[in-house]
C-alpha positions, -999 to +999 in steps of 0.1 A: -390-297-077-370-267-074-337-266-069-338-240-046-354-261-022-323-286-020-289-277-003-261-300-015-222-298-013-197-318-033-161-329-022-139-338-050-104-357-044-084-350-079-052-359-086-032-349-112-062-347-137-048-316-156-061-329-183-096-331-177-104-312-142-111-282-160-143-300-179-159-308-150-151-276-132-174-262-165-196-289-160-201-276-126-208-246-133-231-246-159-257-266-141-293-257-140-287-250-100-247-253-085-239-265-046-234-241-019-199-253-015-177-272-034-146-283-021-117-301-045-089-313-028-055-321-050-041-349-033-006-342-038-008-336-077+029-339-097+010-322-127-004-284-134-042-290-117-036-280-083-028-242-103-061-252-121-083-259-094-066-223-074-076-204-102-114-209-103-111-211-064-103-173-066-131-164-094-161-182-074-159-179-034-176-213-036-147-230-048-122-239-025-091-254-031-073-279-005-034-295-015-021-321+002+013-334+002+023-353-027+032-394-009+049-404-042+024-429-051-016-432-058-031-448-028-061-472-045-091-469-022-073-457+008-060-427-003-093-412-024-109-416+009-087-403+030-088-369+008-126-371+003-130-374+044-104-342+046-130-323+024-153-333+047-138-316+077-130-287+059-168-279+052-184-247+060-216-257+053-233-283+077-269-281+070-266-300+038-294-319+024-273-342+000-231-353-003-218-356-036-185-372-037-172-367-075-142-375-099-129-347-116-124-361-148-168-368-157-187-345-179-222-344-180-254-320-188-267-288-173-291-304-153-273-336-143-277-326-105-311-311-111-326-345-126-309-371-100-325-351-069-358-356-088-353-393-087-344-387-047-375-371-041-397-400-064-381-425-039-381-416-004-359-445+009-334-438-018-301-434+000-270-432-027-275-424-064-258-417-097-256-413-127-250-439-149-211-437-166-204-441-200-171-441-220-162-431-259-146-462-274-136-458-317-166-431-314-194-451-299-209-448-266-200-474-247-220-476-210-202-491-179-220-524-165-226-529-127-255-543-106-286-521-103-276-514-070-243-502-073-231-464-081-195-459-098-180-444-069-167-417-097-200-400-089-221-405-062-247-388-039-253-391-006-291-382+010-283-370+041-302-396+067-284-426+049-249-412+054-252-404+090-267-443+090-233-463+072-216-440+087-192-430+063-168-442+041-148-472+048-110-460+044-095-493+024-099-507-015-140-516-018-152-488+003-180-477-030-192-511-024-194-520+015-207-481+019-242-491-005-241-529+008-247-516+042-271-490+031-292-516+018-284-534+050-303-507+066-333-509+045-324-480+020-320-490-018-290-473-035-288-475-076-275-461-108-297-434-131-300-455-163-316-418-179-282-397-167-252-404-182-221-393-173-188-396-195-156-406-178-136-390-195-108-415-186-115-453-190-124-467-156-088-490-145-066-468-168-052-442-141-024-474-132-017-506-151-043-532-163-033-560-141-024-535-111-061-524-113-074-556-113-053-569-087-074-538-068-105-547-078-104-582-059-082-572-032-109-544-021-138-577-028-116-598-005-118-565+018-157-562+015-162-599+024-172-611-007-184-653-008-155-673-023-178-693-041-197-664-055-155-646-064-147-683-078-179-677-102-173-642-109-138-650-124-154-677-141-173-651-160-144-631-156-132-652-190-153-645-214-140-605-215-107-592-222-082-596-212-095-635-212-074-653-187-052-627-173-084-601-161-099-636-139-061-643-129-060-610-115-087-606-098-087-644-080-043-630-071-060-598-059-086-619-038-066-649-026-030-630-015-060-607+009-062-641+025-025-647+025-014-606+039-043-610+067-051-577+057-076-556+074-113-566+065-144-543+068-149-546+108-189-555+103-195-592+110-231-579+101-224-567+068-202-591+059-234-620+063-256-599+051-232-593+018-227-629+016-263-642+017-275-615-009-244-629-028-253-668-025-292-658-029-282-645-070-266-675-072-298-695-070-318-672-090-339-652-059-344-617-052-314-601-044-299-569-046-271-582-073-295-590-101 
């Protein structure tokens, strides 16, 4: 497959990434074929992120920088989608084949995107894909374990037809599960590519405290419509991993507080039903996307 046959655009919502953003930009610059357009949305950074991005935007005409006003805090889930949507509206290229949501703290090989698109062409029903995230801990490569259908929000590639079918991203925590579940419900597939690894320089969840991150994850599961029994089972299994007890408490707190505060859920009853059916099938050991 020739890279000239693929037209893709990248949108990167970033906030306070001065330590990592240059590495991500250079990873894209070194690709065997580059995006048609890359919009980097500075979501109110208080460090030198904006200056670094502006410097590269002046040098490369296909890189554009947008700057949002600092809201004074990191808005988990919804904030990143709002920034992404602002970049989407500013796109000059409208005939793209793939759109990429890319975080500003990633490193990847020069042939990363070329090989990602090969996966899409090998599987015409693949609608959402991306590399497998790993971290370096104590000098060792540690891969993030996720369900087979899940692609980490840091590196998501959407096929145009699938993107149109799912209708964009839900502006709330849980958006990066809702999109995939809806895609699968509509007959698409989604998966991480085990042969393509992406180095996430900042350990997932460390932008905030570990407690806040786990509470956020629990809240995201509430917003997505997780089945209570599946959530309870997840919290029990979470006891086997550090932080042992407090991790489960934080997840459960985030989930239950969604009910107590009457936080809006994804407004799609069919989607919630499909998601819960898949989770029940998983609990019963049947075939499911949650394998």
